C-alpha positions in Angstrom: -155.3 59.2 28.8 -154.4 56.5 31.3 -156.5 57.6 34.3 -158.9 60.3 35.7 -156.1 61.9 37.7 -153.6 62.4 34.9 -153.9 66.2 35.0 -152.9 66.4 38.7 -150.2 63.9 38.2 -148.7 65.9 35.3 -147.6 68.8 37.5 -150.3 71.2 36.4 -149.9 70.2 32.7 -153.3 70.8 31.0 -154.6 69.0 28.0 -155.3 71.4 25.2 -156.1 68.9 22.4 -157.2 65.3 23.0 -158.1 62.3 20.9 -161.6 63.7 20.3 -160.4 67.2 19.5 -160.2 70.3 21.6 -160.2 69.7 25.4 -160.3 73.2 26.6 -163.2 75.8 27.0 -161.2 79.0 26.9 -159.0 80.9 24.6 -155.2 80.4 24.9 -152.5 82.9 23.9 -150.0 81.6 21.4 -146.4 82.8 21.3 -143.9 82.6 18.5 -140.3 81.4 18.9 -138.7 84.8 19.1 -140.9 85.8 22.0 -140.6 82.4 23.7 -136.8 82.8 23.6 -137.1 86.3 25.0 -139.2 85.0 27.9 -136.6 82.2 28.5 -133.8 84.8 28.6 -135.7 87.1 31.1 -137.0 84.3 33.2 -134.0 81.8 33.7 -135.5 80.6 36.9 -139.0 79.6 37.8 -141.0 81.6 40.5 -139.8 79.2 43.2 -136.1 79.9 42.3 -135.4 76.7 40.5 -133.6 76.9 37.1 -136.2 76.8 34.4 -134.6 73.8 32.8 -134.9 71.8 36.0 -138.6 72.8 36.3 -139.2 71.7 32.7 -137.3 68.4 33.1 -139.3 67.6 36.3 -142.6 68.5 34.5 -141.6 66.2 31.6 -140.7 63.3 33.9 -144.0 63.6 35.7 -145.9 63.9 32.5 -144.2 60.8 31.2 -145.4 58.9 34.3 -148.9 60.2 33.9 -149.5 59.2 30.3 -147.4 56.0 30.3 -147.5 54.8 33.9 -146.5 51.2 33.2 -143.5 52.0 31.0 -140.3 50.7 32.3 -137.6 51.3 29.7 -137.8 54.9 28.5 -135.7 56.0 25.6 -134.8 59.7 25.7 -133.3 60.9 22.4 -131.4 64.1 23.3 -130.3 66.8 21.0 -127.4 69.4 21.5 -129.5 72.2 22.8 -131.8 73.0 25.8 -134.5 70.7 24.5 -131.9 67.9 25.2 -131.1 69.4 28.6 -134.9 69.1 29.5 -134.6 65.4 28.5 -131.5 64.8 30.6 -133.2 66.3 33.7 -136.3 64.1 33.1 -134.1 61.1 32.8 -132.5 61.9 36.2 -135.8 62.0 37.9 -137.2 58.9 36.1 -134.2 56.9 37.3 -134.7 58.1 40.8 -138.3 56.8 40.6 -137.3 53.4 39.6 -137.6 53.6 35.8 -134.9 52.6 33.3 -134.2 55.7 31.3 -131.8 55.3 28.4 -130.4 58.5 26.9 -128.9 58.6 23.5 -126.7 61.6 22.7 -124.7 62.1 19.4 -122.9 65.3 20.2 -120.1 66.5 22.5 -121.9 67.6 25.7 -119.1 70.1 26.5 -120.3 72.1 23.5 -123.9 72.4 24.7 -125.3 75.6 26.2 -124.3 76.0 29.9 -127.7 74.8 31.3 -127.6 71.7 29.1 -124.0 71.0 30.2 -125.2 71.2 33.8 -128.0 68.8 33.0 -125.6 66.3 31.5 -123.4 66.4 34.6 -126.4 65.8 36.8 -127.7 62.9 34.7 -124.2 61.3 34.9 -124.0 61.7 38.6 -127.5 60.1 39.0 -126.3 57.1 37.0 -128.4 57.6 34.0 -127.3 55.2 31.1 -126.1 57.3 28.2 -125.0 55.8 24.9 -124.8 56.6 21.2 -126.8 53.6 19.9 -130.6 53.4 20.0 -132.0 50.8 22.4 -133.3 47.6 20.8 -136.5 47.7 22.9 -138.3 50.4 24.8 -141.7 51.1 26.3 -141.9 54.8 25.5 -139.7 57.2 23.5 -139.1 60.8 24.3 -138.2 63.3 21.5 -135.9 65.8 23.2 -133.9 66.5 20.0 -134.6 70.0 18.7 -137.8 71.5 20.0 -138.2 75.1 18.8 -134.8 75.1 17.1 -134.6 76.4 13.6 -135.3 73.7 11.0 -132.2 72.6 9.3 -130.7 69.5 7.7 -129.9 66.9 10.3 -127.3 64.2 10.5 -128.1 60.6 9.4 -127.8 59.6 13.1 -130.6 61.9 14.1 -132.7 60.9 11.0 -132.4 57.3 12.1 -133.5 58.3 15.6 -136.6 60.1 14.3 -137.5 57.2 12.0 -137.1 54.8 14.9 -139.4 56.9 17.2 -142.0 57.0 14.4 -141.9 53.3 13.5 -141.6 51.8 17.0 -144.5 50.0 18.7 -144.3 52.4 21.6 -145.8 55.8 22.5 -143.7 58.9 21.6 -143.6 62.1 23.7 -142.3 65.2 22.1 -140.8 67.9 24.3 -142.1 71.4 23.4 -142.7 70.7 19.8 -142.0 67.5 17.7 -138.6 67.7 16.2 -138.9 68.9 12.5 -142.0 70.9 13.1 -141.7 74.7 12.6 -143.1 76.1 15.8 -144.4 79.3 14.3 -146.1 78.0 11.1 -146.8 74.3 11.5 -144.7 73.4 8.4 -142.6 70.3 8.7 -139.2 69.1 7.5 -139.2 66.0 5.3 -138.2 64.0 8.2 -139.9 64.9 11.4 -141.3 63.3 14.6 -145.0 62.1 14.7 -145.7 62.2 18.4 -148.5 60.6 20.4 -148.2 63.4 23.0 -146.6 66.8 22.9 -145.9 68.7 26.1 -145.5 72.3 25.2 -143.4 74.1 27.8 -143.5 77.8 28.9 -145.7 78.9 26.0 -148.1 77.4 23.5 -146.8 77.7 20.0 -149.0 78.5 16.9 -147.5 75.7 14.8 -148.9 73.0 17.0 -152.4 73.9 15.9 -152.3 74.6 12.2 -150.9 73.1 9.0 -149.1 69.9 9.9 -149.0 70.6 13.6 -152.0 68.5 14.6 -150.7 65.5 12.7 -147.2 65.8 14.1 -148.1 66.7 17.7 -150.8 64.1 18.6 -152.4 65.2 21.9 -151.2 68.6 22.9 -150.5 69.3 26.5 -149.2 72.6 28.1 -147.2 73.4 31.1 -146.4 77.1 31.7 -143.7 76.2 34.3 -145.2 78.8 36.6 -144.2 81.7 34.4 -146.6 84.4 33.1 -145.5 86.1 29.9 -145.0 89.9 30.2 -146.0 90.8 26.6 -148.9 90.3 24.2 -149.3 87.1 22.3 -148.9 86.8 18.5 -152.1 84.8 18.0 -154.9 83.1 19.9 -156.3 79.5 20.0 -160.0 80.0 19.8 -162.6 79.5 22.5 -166.2 78.2 22.2 -168.5 81.0 21.0 -170.9 82.6 23.3 -174.3 82.6 21.5 -177.4 84.3 22.9 -180.3 82.1 24.0 -183.5 82.5 22.1 -186.2 84.2 24.0 -189.6 82.6 24.4 -191.3 85.7 22.9 -189.5 85.5 19.5 -190.5 84.5 16.0 -188.8 83.7 12.6 -188.4 87.4 11.9 -186.3 87.8 15.1 -183.5 85.6 13.5 -183.1 87.3 10.1 -183.1 86.4 6.5 -180.4 84.7 4.5 -180.1 84.7 0.7 -178.0 82.2 -0.9 -176.7 83.1 -4.4 -175.1 80.3 -6.4 -176.0 77.0 -7.8 -175.1 77.4 -11.5 -176.1 74.6 -13.9 -174.8 71.2 -12.6 -173.8 72.7 -9.2 -177.1 73.5 -7.5 -176.3 71.1 -4.7 -173.8 73.5 -3.3 -176.4 76.2 -2.9 -178.9 73.8 -1.3 -176.3 72.7 1.2 -175.5 76.3 2.1 -179.2 77.0 2.6 -179.7 74.0 4.7 -176.8 74.8 7.0 -178.1 78.4 7.3 -181.5 76.9 8.4 -179.9 74.5 10.9 -177.7 77.3 12.2 -180.8 79.2 13.3 -181.6 81.8 10.5 -185.3 82.7 10.4 -185.9 82.4 6.7 -183.7 81.2 3.9 -184.1 82.3 0.2 -182.1 80.4 -2.4 -181.4 82.4 -5.6 -180.2 79.9 -8.2 -178.0 80.7 -11.1 -179.5 77.7 -13.0 -182.7 79.0 -14.5 -184.0 75.4 -15.1 -184.5 74.7 -11.3 -187.4 76.4 -9.7 -188.1 74.4 -6.5 -186.1 73.1 -3.6 -185.4 69.3 -3.1 -188.3 67.4 -1.5 -186.3 67.0 1.8 -185.7 70.8 2.1 -189.2 72.3 2.0 -188.2 75.1 4.4 -186.0 76.7 1.7 -187.6 79.2 -0.6 -186.5 79.8 -4.2 -186.4 83.4 -5.4 -185.4 85.1 -8.6 -182.3 87.3 -8.2 -184.2 90.3 -9.5 -186.9 89.9 -6.8 -184.6 90.2 -3.8 -183.8 93.3 -1.7 -180.2 92.6 -0.8 -180.1 95.5 1.7 -182.2 93.6 4.2 -180.5 90.2 4.0 -177.4 88.3 5.0 -176.1 87.2 1.6 -173.9 84.1 0.9 -172.5 84.3 -2.6 -170.5 81.8 -4.6 -171.5 78.3 -3.5 -171.6 76.4 -6.9 -171.7 79.8 -8.6 -169.3 79.0 -11.4 -168.6 81.8 -13.8 -172.2 82.9 -13.7 -171.7 84.5 -10.3 -169.7 87.3 -11.9 -172.9 88.9 -13.4 -174.4 89.5 -9.9 -171.4 89.8 -7.6 -170.6 93.6 -8.1 -174.3 94.4 -7.2 -174.0 92.2 -4.1 -170.8 93.8 -2.9 -172.4 97.2 -3.2 -175.9 96.4 -1.7 -175.9 93.4 0.5 -176.4 94.2 4.2 -173.9 91.6 5.2 -172.0 89.4 2.7 -170.1 86.0 2.8 -167.9 85.3 -0.2 -167.1 81.7 -0.8 -165.9 79.4 -3.7 -166.6 80.9 -7.1 -167.2 84.4 -5.7 -163.6 84.3 -4.5 -162.3 83.1 -7.8 -164.2 85.8 -9.7 -162.8 88.4 -7.2 -159.3 87.2 -8.0 -160.0 87.6 -11.7 -161.3 91.1 -11.2 -159.0 93.0 -8.8 -160.8 96.2 -9.6 -163.7 95.0 -7.6 -161.6 95.1 -4.4 -162.6 98.8 -3.8 -166.2 97.7 -3.4 -165.3 95.4 -0.6 -163.0 97.9 1.2 -165.7 100.5 1.1 -168.2 98.3 2.9 -169.1 99.1 6.5 -166.7 97.5 9.0 -167.9 94.1 10.3 -170.3 93.4 7.4 -168.1 91.1 5.2 -166.5 87.7 5.5 -164.7 85.3 3.1 -164.0 81.6 3.6 -161.2 80.6 1.2 -159.5 77.3 1.0 -155.7 77.5 0.4 -156.0 77.5 -3.4 -158.6 80.3 -3.4 -156.4 82.2 -1.0 -153.4 81.8 -3.3 -155.4 83.2 -6.2 -156.5 86.2 -4.2 -153.0 86.9 -3.0 -151.2 86.2 -6.4 -149.0 83.6 -4.8 -148.7 79.7 -4.7 -150.5 77.3 -2.5 -147.2 76.3 -1.1 -146.5 79.9 0.0 -149.9 80.2 1.6 -149.4 76.9 3.6 -145.9 77.9 4.5 -147.4 80.6 6.8 -151.1 80.3 7.2 -151.3 83.0 9.8 -149.5 85.5 7.6 -151.6 84.6 4.5 -154.9 85.0 6.4 -153.9 88.3 7.9 -152.8 89.6 4.4 -156.2 88.8 3.0 -158.0 90.4 5.9 -156.1 93.6 5.5 -156.2 93.6 1.7 -160.0 93.1 1.5 -160.9 94.7 4.9 -163.1 91.7 5.9 -163.1 88.7 8.2 -161.2 85.8 6.7 -161.5 82.1 7.5 -158.6 80.3 5.8 -159.8 76.8 5.8 -157.7 73.7 6.5 -156.2 71.9 9.4 -156.3 74.6 12.1 -158.5 77.1 10.2 -157.1 80.6 10.7 -159.5 83.4 11.4 -158.1 86.9 10.6 -159.8 90.2 11.3 -158.4 93.6 10.1 -156.4 95.2 13.0 -156.7 92.1 15.3 -154.6 89.2 16.3 -155.4 86.1 14.3 -157.2 83.1 15.9 -156.5 79.5 15.2 -159.6 77.3 15.5 -159.1 74.3 17.7 -162.1 72.1 16.4 -162.4 70.0 13.4 -160.8 66.9 11.8 -160.3 65.0 8.6 -163.9 64.1 8.4 -164.5 67.5 6.9 -162.3 66.6 3.9 -165.5 65.9 1.9 -167.3 67.7 -0.9 -169.7 70.3 0.3 -168.5 70.9 3.8 -167.2 74.3 2.7 -170.7 75.3 1.5 -172.0 74.3 4.9 -169.5 76.6 6.6 -170.4 79.6 4.4 -174.1 79.0 5.1 -173.4 79.0 8.8 -171.6 82.3 8.6 -174.5 83.7 6.8 -176.9 82.5 9.5 -175.0 84.1 12.3 -174.8 87.4 10.3 -178.6 87.2 10.0 -178.9 86.8 13.8 -177.1 90.0 14.5 -173.4 89.0 14.9 -170.8 91.0 13.3 -168.2 89.6 10.9 -165.6 88.6 13.6 -168.2 87.0 15.8 -170.1 85.2 13.0 -166.9 83.8 11.4 -165.4 82.6 14.7 -168.7 81.0 15.8 -169.3 79.3 12.5 -165.9 77.8 12.2 -165.8 76.6 15.7 -169.2 74.9 15.6 -168.6 73.6 12.2 -165.5 71.7 13.4 -167.2 70.7 16.7 -169.9 68.9 14.8 -167.2 66.9 13.0 -165.4 66.2 16.3 -168.7 64.8 17.8 -169.4 62.6 14.8 -168.9 58.9 15.6 -168.9 57.4 12.1 -165.9 57.1 9.7 -167.4 59.3 7.1 -169.3 62.6 7.5 -171.2 63.8 4.5 -172.1 67.5 4.1 -175.8 66.9 4.2 -175.4 65.0 7.5 -173.1 67.8 8.8 -175.9 70.3 8.3 -178.1 68.4 10.6 -175.3 68.1 13.3 -174.4 71.8 13.7 
């Protein structure tokens, strides 16, 4: 960001995601394209009586000044719809403020929607330079091509403009959503804009925060244009968890027991990582029940963890984390855990075995509400749903919700913009985390954290949301280039 007053200069635009991750401390409602268009139709003017496109264009122009104050030549690539109209109104204002906006337009303006036609006339009257060829040089590029429009094949002219925006040694600002990004799901067309900044207008869209949205959108900013939606959102962007402070008069028994069941031969590290993360996330006692009979003691640097034989554990009193490094051996104990564990987190090989044994589903659906969570990555989710990974990633919100309803448990579908789904509730997209988590063992750390929050009295929804948020936050706060899972445990 260029200065400390950028927020005020950006006409009430608020930064939602910045260079270091989430920049907000509250939950935000997310609206799909259908409801956004419904809102546009019912609210054609802003509360002050100005046409909504004019309000949007002014907000875009002020935002451009805020984030690129020294830019002189500003290329605005305009498409044939209302997104292009926003760009034309912004160009009019930028010219009035002494900048040099250059609008490129490759369609017949007379065939645009009425509001966009009016914007074209106003830009012409203001003396905005309009042309079909891209400028040779520019200081900032504005993607006002397609916004929330349906993804479809585009002409070679538009393809060239997108590639030029991506390759230029200049910042790119996307209007509403980067062109080529599906606003509801975060999937992208083969050719799409990779913006440095995205100014989402009127509503925040789910696709900006999951799948490829974060890579395409850069910093995400929001301006509601003064309009308040009159209907419920379709999802939420998650907020920081509210965790109870520890009372002075407490002891290890106050924070519950976690049992880690996993660590088959050659994979004991996964179980130790889950145990270590449960410890650092605040559980009172950690018992590690290894499926490798040859290992009888914890690593020297984890003396707090206690090894127990599976047959010696009373599952009804513990938060159980099952599957981390479990291999096929977890299948022998998993049915018992699903029937008896007080609270249960299913991860990794526990999920793979569940996919292989669909008859076990009944044991999960019969468990008490709020006592079960699962933490699949996309491949594990695909196995559980009987679909492909591509189908999972094509609509992560839908896939997570299907899992939650099928297995009647909290689901954290891991990945960029982890989706948390709870039966009967709106899904939440987690705003924290980054590519530093793309490392072996970080999923085991997450599973152990969920178990720790279960042990401390949170229900499945609370435990899963808190673990996912703080897991990602630890990665956002990490300063080094690589974050290993063992280090992640110490940072949560």
